[in-house]
Each structure stands twice: as C-alpha cells, then as structure tokens.
PDB file of N, CA, C and O in Angstrom:
ATOM      1  N   MET A   1     -98.972  46.130  56.716  1.00  0.00           N
ATOM      2  CA  MET A   1     -98.567  46.596  55.267  1.00  0.00           C
ATOM      3  C   MET A   1     -96.916  46.620  55.113  1.00  0.00           C
ATOM      4  O   MET A   1     -96.353  46.232  54.089  1.00  0.00           O
ATOM      5  N   LYS A   2     -96.303  47.075  56.145  1.00  0.00           N
ATOM      6  CA  LYS A   2     -94.888  47.123  55.865  1.00  0.00           C
ATOM      7  C   LYS A   2     -94.215  45.804  55.827  1.00  0.00           C
ATOM      8  O   LYS A   2     -93.231  45.783  55.087  1.00  0.00           O
ATOM      9  N   PRO A   3     -94.489  44.730  56.422  1.00  0.00           N
ATOM     10  CA  PRO A   3     -93.736  43.409  56.127  1.00  0.00           C
ATOM     11  C   PRO A   3     -93.998  42.977  54.809  1.00  0.00           C
ATOM     12  O   PRO A   3     -93.150  42.344  54.180  1.00  0.00           O
ATOM     13  N   LYS A   4     -95.290  43.315  54.259  1.00  0.00           N
ATOM     14  CA  LYS A   4     -95.516  42.886  52.768  1.00  0.00           C
ATOM     15  C   LYS A   4     -94.651  43.309  51.940  1.00  0.00           C
ATOM     16  O   LYS A   4     -94.097  42.565  51.131  1.00  0.00           O
ATOM     17  N   ILE A   5     -94.416  44.628  52.046  1.00  0.00           N
ATOM     18  CA  ILE A   5     -93.423  45.535  51.136  1.00  0.00           C
ATOM     19  C   ILE A   5     -91.965  44.889  51.235  1.00  0.00           C
ATOM     20  O   ILE A   5     -91.292  44.590  50.248  1.00  0.00           O
ATOM     21  N   LYS A   6     -91.593  44.725  52.487  1.00  0.00           N
ATOM     22  CA  LYS A   6     -90.233  44.084  52.653  1.00  0.00           C
ATOM     23  C   LYS A   6     -90.253  42.611  51.851  1.00  0.00           C
ATOM     24  O   LYS A   6     -89.343  42.287  51.088  1.00  0.00           O
ATOM     25  N   LEU A   7     -91.269  41.869  52.093  1.00  0.00           N
ATOM     26  CA  LEU A   7     -91.416  40.649  51.242  1.00  0.00           C
ATOM     27  C   LEU A   7     -91.035  40.666  49.832  1.00  0.00           C
ATOM     28  O   LEU A   7     -90.149  40.025  49.266  1.00  0.00           O
ATOM     29  N   ILE A   8     -91.865  41.517  49.369  1.00  0.00           N
ATOM     30  CA  ILE A   8     -91.780  41.834  47.858  1.00  0.00           C
ATOM     31  C   ILE A   8     -90.249  42.330  47.412  1.00  0.00           C
ATOM     32  O   ILE A   8     -89.684  41.919  46.399  1.00  0.00           O
ATOM     33  N   ASN A   9     -89.748  43.176  48.242  1.00  0.00           N
ATOM     34  CA  ASN A   9     -88.416  43.571  48.000  1.00  0.00           C
ATOM     35  C   ASN A   9     -87.531  42.391  47.962  1.00  0.00           C
ATOM     36  O   ASN A   9     -86.866  42.167  46.950  1.00  0.00           O
ATOM     37  N   VAL A  10     -87.472  41.549  49.091  1.00  0.00           N
ATOM     38  CA  VAL A  10     -86.693  40.450  49.078  1.00  0.00           C
ATOM     39  C   VAL A  10     -86.855  39.600  47.831  1.00  0.00           C
ATOM     40  O   VAL A  10     -85.889  39.048  47.304  1.00  0.00           O
ATOM     41  N   CYS A  11     -88.134  39.504  47.356  1.00  0.00           N
ATOM     42  CA  CYS A  11     -88.639  38.531  46.129  1.00  0.00           C
ATOM     43  C   CYS A  11     -87.782  39.255  44.854  1.00  0.00           C
ATOM     44  O   CYS A  11     -87.153  38.550  44.064  1.00  0.00           O
ATOM     45  N   LEU A  12     -87.816  40.539  44.749  1.00  0.00           N
ATOM     46  CA  LEU A  12     -87.176  41.120  43.550  1.00  0.00           C
ATOM     47  C   LEU A  12     -85.845  41.045  43.586  1.00  0.00           C
ATOM     48  O   LEU A  12     -85.275  40.904  42.504  1.00  0.00           O
ATOM     49  N   GLN A  13     -85.044  41.120  44.811  1.00  0.00           N
ATOM     50  CA  GLN A  13     -83.688  40.989  45.003  1.00  0.00           C
ATOM     51  C   GLN A  13     -83.329  39.883  44.401  1.00  0.00           C
ATOM     52  O   GLN A  13     -82.571  39.900  43.431  1.00  0.00           O
ATOM     53  N   GLN A  14     -83.918  38.597  44.994  1.00  0.00           N
ATOM     54  CA  GLN A  14     -83.721  37.231  44.550  1.00  0.00           C
ATOM     55  C   GLN A  14     -83.886  37.231  42.819  1.00  0.00           C
ATOM     56  O   GLN A  14     -83.015  36.820  42.053  1.00  0.00           O
ATOM     57  N   ALA A  15     -84.970  37.688  42.486  1.00  0.00           N
ATOM     58  CA  ALA A  15     -85.192  37.657  40.866  1.00  0.00           C
ATOM     59  C   ALA A  15     -83.936  38.265  40.202  1.00  0.00           C
ATOM     60  O   ALA A  15     -83.212  37.617  39.447  1.00  0.00           O
ATOM     61  N   THR A  16     -83.722  39.602  40.550  1.00  0.00           N
ATOM     62  CA  THR A  16     -82.709  40.171  39.749  1.00  0.00           C
ATOM     63  C   THR A  16     -81.305  39.333  39.782  1.00  0.00           C
ATOM     64  O   THR A  16     -80.528  39.185  38.838  1.00  0.00           O
ATOM     65  N   ILE A  17     -81.170  38.787  41.199  1.00  0.00           N
ATOM     66  CA  ILE A  17     -79.865  38.044  41.260  1.00  0.00           C
ATOM     67  C   ILE A  17     -80.039  36.883  40.025  1.00  0.00           C
ATOM     68  O   ILE A  17     -79.190  36.743  39.145  1.00  0.00           O
ATOM     69  N   ILE A  18     -81.016  36.250  40.096  1.00  0.00           N
ATOM     70  CA  ILE A  18     -81.013  35.021  39.374  1.00  0.00           C
ATOM     71  C   ILE A  18     -80.910  35.511  37.710  1.00  0.00           C
ATOM     72  O   ILE A  18     -80.235  34.879  36.897  1.00  0.00           O
ATOM     73  N   ILE A  19     -81.632  36.641  37.389  1.00  0.00           N
ATOM     74  CA  ILE A  19     -81.468  37.086  36.009  1.00  0.00           C
ATOM     75  C   ILE A  19     -80.153  37.484  35.711  1.00  0.00           C
ATOM     76  O   ILE A  19     -79.685  37.136  34.627  1.00  0.00           O
ATOM     77  N   TYR A  20     -79.332  38.297  36.655  1.00  0.00           N
ATOM     78  CA  TYR A  20     -77.873  38.716  36.466  1.00  0.00           C
ATOM     79  C   TYR A  20     -77.098  37.216  36.090  1.00  0.00           C
ATOM     80  O   TYR A  20     -76.226  37.105  35.228  1.00  0.00           O
ATOM     81  N   ARG A  21     -77.565  36.225  36.844  1.00  0.00           N
ATOM     82  CA  ARG A  21     -76.633  35.102  36.848  1.00  0.00           C
ATOM     83  C   ARG A  21     -76.809  34.610  35.366  1.00  0.00           C
ATOM     84  O   ARG A  21     -75.825  34.273  34.707  1.00  0.00           O
ATOM     85  N   ASN A  22     -78.178  34.574  34.819  1.00  0.00           N
ATOM     86  CA  ASN A  22     -78.450  33.892  33.581  1.00  0.00           C
ATOM     87  C   ASN A  22     -77.775  34.976  32.582  1.00  0.00           C
ATOM     88  O   ASN A  22     -77.160  34.411  31.678  1.00  0.00           O
ATOM     89  N   PHE A  23     -77.744  36.117  32.530  1.00  0.00           N
ATOM     90  CA  PHE A  23     -77.569  37.146  31.621  1.00  0.00           C
ATOM     91  C   PHE A  23     -76.167  37.578  31.746  1.00  0.00           C
ATOM     92  O   PHE A  23     -75.670  38.301  30.882  1.00  0.00           O
ATOM     93  N   ALA A  24     -75.517  37.187  32.743  1.00  0.00           N
ATOM     94  CA  ALA A  24     -73.947  37.666  33.013  1.00  0.00           C
ATOM     95  C   ALA A  24     -73.115  37.527  31.846  1.00  0.00           C
ATOM     96  O   ALA A  24     -73.093  36.415  31.319  1.00  0.00           O
ATOM     97  N   GLU A  25     -72.317  38.606  31.269  1.00  0.00           N
ATOM     98  CA  GLU A  25     -71.501  38.485  30.262  1.00  0.00           C
ATOM     99  C   GLU A  25     -70.471  37.631  30.816  1.00  0.00           C
ATOM    100  O   GLU A  25     -69.525  38.143  31.414  1.00  0.00           O
ATOM    101  N   ASP A  26     -70.581  36.185  30.649  1.00  0.00           N
ATOM    102  CA  ASP A  26     -69.406  35.104  30.937  1.00  0.00           C
ATOM    103  C   ASP A  26     -68.411  35.153  29.627  1.00  0.00           C
ATOM    104  O   ASP A  26     -68.747  34.660  28.551  1.00  0.00           O
ATOM    105  N   PRO A  27     -67.365  35.691  29.805  1.00  0.00           N
ATOM    106  CA  PRO A  27     -66.303  35.928  28.836  1.00  0.00           C
ATOM    107  C   PRO A  27     -66.051  34.595  27.926  1.00  0.00           C
ATOM    108  O   PRO A  27     -65.839  34.744  26.723  1.00  0.00           O
ATOM    109  N   GLU A  28     -66.071  33.498  28.414  1.00  0.00           N
ATOM    110  CA  GLU A  28     -66.045  32.250  27.787  1.00  0.00           C
ATOM    111  C   GLU A  28     -67.153  31.807  26.739  1.00  0.00           C
ATOM    112  O   GLU A  28     -67.059  31.434  25.570  1.00  0.00           O
ATOM    113  N   THR A  29     -68.133  31.968  27.506  1.00  0.00           N
ATOM    114  CA  THR A  29     -69.359  31.688  26.753  1.00  0.00           C
ATOM    115  C   THR A  29     -69.612  32.650  25.755  1.00  0.00           C
ATOM    116  O   THR A  29     -70.273  32.323  24.770  1.00  0.00           O
ATOM    117  N   HIS A  30     -69.134  33.893  25.890  1.00  0.00           N
ATOM    118  CA  HIS A  30     -69.437  35.011  24.821  1.00  0.00           C
ATOM    119  C   HIS A  30     -68.445  34.845  23.571  1.00  0.00           C
ATOM    120  O   HIS A  30     -68.739  35.176  22.423  1.00  0.00           O
ATOM    121  N   VAL A  31     -67.346  34.339  23.931  1.00  0.00           N
ATOM    122  CA  VAL A  31     -66.254  33.669  22.786  1.00  0.00           C
ATOM    123  C   VAL A  31     -66.892  32.722  21.998  1.00  0.00           C
ATOM    124  O   VAL A  31     -67.032  32.817  20.779  1.00  0.00           O
ATOM    125  N   ARG A  32     -67.332  31.684  22.793  1.00  0.00           N
ATOM    126  CA  ARG A  32     -67.872  30.636  22.047  1.00  0.00           C
ATOM    127  C   ARG A  32     -69.153  30.698  21.248  1.00  0.00           C
ATOM    128  O   ARG A  32     -69.320  30.029  20.229  1.00  0.00           O
ATOM    129  N   ASN A  33     -70.184  31.650  21.824  1.00  0.00           N
ATOM    130  CA  ASN A  33     -71.076  32.086  20.825  1.00  0.00           C
ATOM    131  C   ASN A  33     -70.416  32.894  19.701  1.00  0.00           C
ATOM    132  O   ASN A  33     -70.977  32.689  18.625  1.00  0.00           O
ATOM    133  N   GLU A  34     -69.392  33.748  19.634  1.00  0.00           N
ATOM    134  CA  GLU A  34     -69.023  34.372  18.623  1.00  0.00           C
ATOM    135  C   GLU A  34     -68.664  33.482  17.605  1.00  0.00           C
ATOM    136  O   GLU A  34     -69.118  33.596  16.467  1.00  0.00           O
ATOM    137  N   LYS A  35     -67.717  32.422  18.005  1.00  0.00           N
ATOM    138  CA  LYS A  35     -67.159  31.491  17.073  1.00  0.00           C
ATOM    139  C   LYS A  35     -68.424  30.752  16.314  1.00  0.00           C
ATOM    140  O   LYS A  35     -68.338  30.272  15.184  1.00  0.00           O
ATOM    141  N   LYS A  36     -69.572  30.743  17.103  1.00  0.00           N
ATOM    142  CA  LYS A  36     -70.741  29.847  16.478  1.00  0.00           C
ATOM    143  C   LYS A  36     -71.254  30.722  15.615  1.00  0.00           C
ATOM    144  O   LYS A  36     -71.612  30.222  14.548  1.00  0.00           O
ATOM    145  N   MET A  37     -71.393  31.781  15.729  1.00  0.00           N
ATOM    146  CA  MET A  37     -71.843  32.760  14.799  1.00  0.00           C
ATOM    147  C   MET A  37     -71.288  32.871  13.511  1.00  0.00           C
ATOM    148  O   MET A  37     -71.996  32.900  12.503  1.00  0.00           O
ATOM    149  N   GLN A  38     -69.788  32.948  13.484  1.00  0.00           N
ATOM    150  CA  GLN A  38     -68.956  33.064  12.663  1.00  0.00           C
ATOM    151  C   GLN A  38     -69.020  31.639  11.647  1.00  0.00           C
ATOM    152  O   GLN A  38     -68.846  31.663  10.428  1.00  0.00           O
ATOM    153  N   LYS A  39     -69.232  30.750  12.240  1.00  0.00           N
ATOM    154  CA  LYS A  39     -69.369  29.288  11.646  1.00  0.00           C
ATOM    155  C   LYS A  39     -70.683  29.503  11.013  1.00  0.00           C
ATOM    156  O   LYS A  39     -70.737  29.137   9.839  1.00  0.00           O
ATOM    157  N   LEU A  40     -71.606  29.942  11.446  1.00  0.00           N
ATOM    158  CA  LEU A  40     -73.004  29.807  10.882  1.00  0.00           C
ATOM    159  C   LEU A  40     -72.811  30.874   9.573  1.00  0.00           C
ATOM    160  O   LEU A  40     -73.322  30.624   8.481  1.00  0.00           O
ATOM    161  N   LYS A  41     -72.138  31.898   9.786  1.00  0.00           N
ATOM    162  CA  LYS A  41     -72.076  32.979   8.518  1.00  0.00           C
ATOM    163  C   LYS A  41     -71.357  32.377   7.426  1.00  0.00           C
ATOM    164  O   LYS A  41     -71.558  32.730   6.264  1.00  0.00           O
ATOM    165  N   ARG A  42     -70.402  31.350   7.791  1.00  0.00           N
ATOM    166  CA  ARG A  42     -69.651  30.659   6.770  1.00  0.00           C
ATOM    167  C   ARG A  42     -70.444  29.770   6.039  1.00  0.00           C
ATOM    168  O   ARG A  42     -70.575  29.931   4.826  1.00  0.00           O
ATOM    169  N   ASN A  43     -71.049  28.749   6.699  1.00  0.00           N
ATOM    170  CA  ASN A  43     -71.732  27.733   6.161  1.00  0.00           C
ATOM    171  C   ASN A  43     -73.206  27.579   6.763  1.00  0.00           C
ATOM    172  O   ASN A  43     -73.414  26.521   7.357  1.00  0.00           O
ATOM    173  N   PRO A  44     -74.295  28.534   6.681  1.00  0.00           N
ATOM    174  CA  PRO A  44     -75.601  28.469   6.972  1.00  0.00           C
ATOM    175  C   PRO A  44     -76.203  27.133   6.782  1.00  0.00           C
ATOM    176  O   PRO A  44     -75.945  26.353   5.866  1.00  0.00           O
ATOM    177  N   ASN A  45     -77.019  26.964   7.738  1.00  0.00           N
ATOM    178  CA  ASN A  45     -77.877  25.502   7.539  1.00  0.00           C
ATOM    179  C   ASN A  45     -78.811  25.646   6.317  1.00  0.00           C
ATOM    180  O   ASN A  45     -79.696  26.497   6.407  1.00  0.00           O
ATOM    181  N   PRO A  46     -78.726  24.967   5.262  1.00  0.00           N
ATOM    182  CA  PRO A  46     -79.708  25.109   4.189  1.00  0.00           C
ATOM    183  C   PRO A  46     -81.066  24.759   4.632  1.00  0.00           C
ATOM    184  O   PRO A  46     -82.011  25.458   4.266  1.00  0.00           O
ATOM    185  N   ARG A  47     -81.241  23.744   5.383  1.00  0.00           N
ATOM    186  CA  ARG A  47     -82.634  23.445   5.865  1.00  0.00           C
ATOM    187  C   ARG A  47     -83.123  24.321   6.771  1.00  0.00           C
ATOM    188  O   ARG A  47     -84.339  24.205   6.921  1.00  0.00           O
ATOM    189  N   ALA A  48     -82.537  25.273   7.520  1.00  0.00           N
ATOM    190  CA  ALA A  48     -83.212  26.219   8.526  1.00  0.00           C
ATOM    191  C   ALA A  48     -83.487  27.358   7.597  1.00  0.00           C
ATOM    192  O   ALA A  48     -82.593  28.191   7.449  1.00  0.00           O
ATOM    193  N   GLN A  49     -84.500  27.480   7.018  1.00  0.00           N
ATOM    194  CA  GLN A  49     -85.114  28.461   6.269  1.00  0.00           C
ATOM    195  C   GLN A  49     -86.228  29.070   6.762  1.00  0.00           C
ATOM    196  O   GLN A  49     -87.094  28.366   7.282  1.00  0.00           O
ATOM    197  N   ILE A  50     -86.380  30.382   6.687  1.00  0.00           N
ATOM    198  CA  ILE A  50     -87.602  31.173   7.309  1.00  0.00           C
ATOM    199  C   ILE A  50     -88.881  30.674   6.669  1.00  0.00           C
ATOM    200  O   ILE A  50     -89.123  30.789   5.467  1.00  0.00           O
ATOM    201  N   SER A  51     -89.557  30.198   7.424  1.00  0.00           N
ATOM    202  CA  SER A  51     -91.082  29.757   6.846  1.00  0.00           C
ATOM    203  C   SER A  51     -91.790  31.075   6.251  1.00  0.00           C
ATOM    204  O   SER A  51     -91.576  32.193   6.720  1.00  0.00           O
ATOM    205  N   PRO A  52     -92.616  30.841   5.222  1.00  0.00           N
ATOM    206  CA  PRO A  52     -93.161  32.168   4.712  1.00  0.00           C
ATOM    207  C   PRO A  52     -94.152  32.541   5.679  1.00  0.00           C
ATOM    208  O   PRO A  52     -94.505  33.719   5.744  1.00  0.00           O
ATOM    209  N   LYS A  53     -94.653  31.649   6.457  1.00  0.00           N
ATOM    210  CA  LYS A  53     -95.789  32.067   7.545  1.00  0.00           C
ATOM    211  C   LYS A  53     -95.319  33.152   8.440  1.00  0.00           C
ATOM    212  O   LYS A  53     -96.165  33.880   8.958  1.00  0.00           O
ATOM    213  N   LEU A  54     -93.935  33.353   8.698  1.00  0.00           N
ATOM    214  CA  LEU A  54     -93.393  34.138   9.748  1.00  0.00           C
ATOM    215  C   LEU A  54     -93.171  35.444   9.023  1.00  0.00           C
ATOM    216  O   LEU A  54     -93.119  36.445   9.738  1.00  0.00           O
ATOM    217  N   THR A  55     -93.031  35.596   7.718  1.00  0.00           N
ATOM    218  CA  THR A  55     -92.506  36.736   7.006  1.00  0.00           C
ATOM    219  C   THR A  55     -93.980  37.477   6.706  1.00  0.00           C
ATOM    220  O   THR A  55     -94.022  38.542   6.089  1.00  0.00           O
TER     221      THR A  55
END
C-alpha cells in the first residue's frame, strides 16, 4: 500500500511542476498579452461576434 501512495505523490509533483511551467507568470509574455488586449480594445475584430446560440 505504501509504495503506491508514494508513486501517486510523485505523479502529483510532476503534474504540479508541469502546470506551474504552463501558467508561470512569464513577464515578457504577460506584457505581450497586455499589448494584444489593448490592440483588441482599440479595434475589435468585427467578424468575431458572439453567436446568438452562446448567449
């Protein structure tokens, strides 16, 4: 029973490491995303309209 628990813990550690890598606040990408958002606010894509099905 104990070795199984240890294995699960190792799996969880690996998963958290991967998740943190994916969601890590990388300052450069963060700045880039901010700029993208500002651009979108200035000239939103007219074709990207919310479909009535979703609302």
